[in-house]
N, C-alpha and C positions, 0 to 999 in steps of 0.2 A: 538433497538440501540443495547442493550446486547446481540443481536445474531451477531452482527457486526463481521466480521474478525480481527477488530481492537483490540479485546479484548480476543483473542487467544494467549496462550503464543507463546514468539517468535519462539521455536522449533518446534511447530505445523505450522507456518505461513510458516517457513523453508520448513518443510517437504511438505506441499500443494500446494507451489510455484513451488517445484524440480517435484511433482507428476503431474503438471497440475490441479490439483482440486481447487486451487486458482489462480488467476491472479494477477499479480503487479498492472494493472490497477485497479482490484475490489477493491483490498487494499487500493490503492490510493482515489479511489471513494468514499470507505468508510470513508476514515481520513478526505475527503474533506467536505461529509456530516456532519459529527460528530463537526468538525471545524464551518461549517456555523450555526449549532443549537447553539454551545456553547462556541467554542473557543475563540472567540474576547474577553470572560468575564473571561477567566480562566488565562489568561497571561501567557500560558505556552509555547508560542515561542515568539522568539524574535522577527523572521521575518517570513512572510507566503508566499510562492508563491504556492498555488494550481497548477495553468497552468504549471509550471516549473515541478512540482512533477509529474505530468500527463503524462507529455512527456518523464520522464525519466523512466516513468513505462511503458510505451509504448515500449521504446527503448529495456527494459528488457525482456519484455514478448517476442518479436521479436527475440531476443538472444536465450532464453530458448526454442522457438518454434522450432529453428533449431538445438535444441540438444546442444546448447552449456551451457556455464557455465557463468554465470551473477556473482559470486563472492560467496565467502564460508564465 
């Protein structure tokens, strides 16, 4: 779990997303796995919708794959 991209500094996540060495989908899938493992007991989220997060990640990946900017 410690090798998970969710533990990378945000700047590194950002750089990897922009260079294509990390996808938003992979990042969200890692977050979902962490949540399923321990998140329900952490009380870190007011609400949790992994399916919606995954759909949004796939949309962001599509924008990035076309050379677009999914936000700064």
